C-alpha positions as CSV (number, residue, x, y, z in Angstrom):
1,M,-0.9,24.6,-1.0
2,G,1.1,24.8,-4.2
3,I,0.4,23.8,-7.7
4,V,2.1,20.4,-7.6
5,S,-0.2,19.1,-4.9
6,S,-3.2,19.8,-7.2
7,F,-2.0,17.1,-9.7
8,P,-3.4,13.6,-9.4
9,R,-1.6,11.5,-6.8
10,P,-0.4,8.9,-9.3
11,W,1.6,11.6,-11.0
12,L,3.6,12.3,-7.9
13,T,6.7,10.4,-6.7
14,N,9.0,10.5,-3.7
15,V,12.7,11.0,-4.3
16,T,15.9,10.9,-2.2
17,V,18.3,13.7,-2.2
18,L,21.9,12.7,-1.8
19,R,23.9,15.5,-0.2
20,G,27.6,15.6,0.8
21,G,30.0,12.8,0.1
22,G,33.2,13.6,-1.8
23,R,36.5,13.2,-0.2
24,D,38.4,14.7,2.8
25,P,41.8,16.4,2.4
26,K,43.5,13.0,2.8
27,G,41.4,11.4,0.0
28,N,39.1,9.4,2.3
29,P,35.4,9.1,1.3
30,L,33.0,11.3,3.2
31,P,29.5,10.0,4.2
32,V,26.5,11.0,2.1
33,T,23.3,12.2,3.8
34,E,20.1,10.8,2.3
35,I,17.1,13.2,2.5
36,P,13.7,12.0,1.5
37,V,11.6,14.4,-0.4
38,A,7.9,13.6,-1.0
39,D,5.4,14.6,-3.7
40,C,7.5,15.6,-6.6
41,I,6.8,15.6,-10.4
42,I,9.7,14.7,-12.6
43,A,9.6,15.3,-16.4
44,A,12.0,15.1,-19.3
45,R,13.4,18.4,-20.4
46,A,15.7,17.6,-23.4
47,T,17.9,15.0,-24.9
48,S,20.8,15.4,-27.3
49,E,23.2,13.3,-29.2
50,P,26.6,14.7,-29.2
51,T,28.3,15.0,-32.6
52,D,31.6,13.4,-31.3
53,R,30.4,10.0,-32.4
54,A,30.1,8.8,-28.8
55,D,27.5,6.2,-27.8
56,L,26.2,8.3,-24.9
57,I,23.1,10.5,-25.1
58,A,22.9,13.6,-22.8
59,S,19.5,14.0,-21.2
60,T,18.1,16.5,-18.7
61,A,15.1,16.3,-16.4
62,V,13.2,18.9,-14.4
63,L,11.8,18.3,-10.9
64,Y,8.8,20.2,-9.6
65,R,7.6,20.4,-6.0
66,D,5.6,22.7,-3.8
67,P,7.6,25.3,-1.9
68,D,8.9,24.2,1.4
69,P,10.7,26.8,3.6
70,S,12.5,24.0,5.5
71,F,14.3,22.5,2.5
72,S,15.9,23.7,-0.7
73,F,18.0,21.9,-3.3
74,L,21.8,22.8,-3.5
75,P,24.0,22.9,-6.6
76,K,26.0,19.8,-5.7
77,D,23.0,17.6,-4.7
78,R,22.1,14.4,-6.5
79,V,18.6,13.2,-6.8
80,R,17.7,9.5,-6.8
81,V,14.4,8.7,-8.5
82,P,13.1,5.2,-7.5
83,V,12.8,2.3,-10.0
84,G,9.4,2.2,-11.6
85,A,9.0,6.0,-11.6
86,L,9.2,8.2,-14.6
87,M,12.9,9.2,-15.2
88,A,14.2,6.6,-12.7
89,G,17.8,6.8,-11.8
90,E,20.3,9.1,-10.2
91,W,20.5,12.7,-11.5
92,S,22.9,15.5,-10.6
93,V,21.7,19.0,-10.0
94,D,23.2,21.2,-12.6
95,G,24.0,24.7,-11.4
96,L,21.9,26.8,-9.1
97,P,18.4,25.3,-8.7
98,G,15.7,27.7,-9.7
99,E,12.7,28.4,-7.7
100,W,9.5,29.3,-9.5
101,P,7.3,31.3,-9.2
C-alpha cells in the first residue's frame, strides 16, 4: 500500500496512457496503444506566461500514483486525463519520469 491510496477516493482519478504512435520510415502513421492507469492524483505544478507576446500559457502538472512493478511511465508517453477531472486534457511526459520515494 502506497501513500496515494491513503487519500480520499474522490481525489483519485483514472487516466489513459497513450504510448507509441509516430510514423514509420515511409511516413505512415503508427498505431497508439492506450493503457488504462487507475487511482492517480494529478495536481498543477506551475504556469508561466512567456515574454514573447504570445497568447499561449505554458503549464505543467504532476501525476502521483502508488508504485506498480508491472508498469512505469516512459519519456515519450502522453497522458489523457478525462473530462471532469482536475487538469483534464492530454499531457506529454517531459523527460525521464521520476519515481519517488
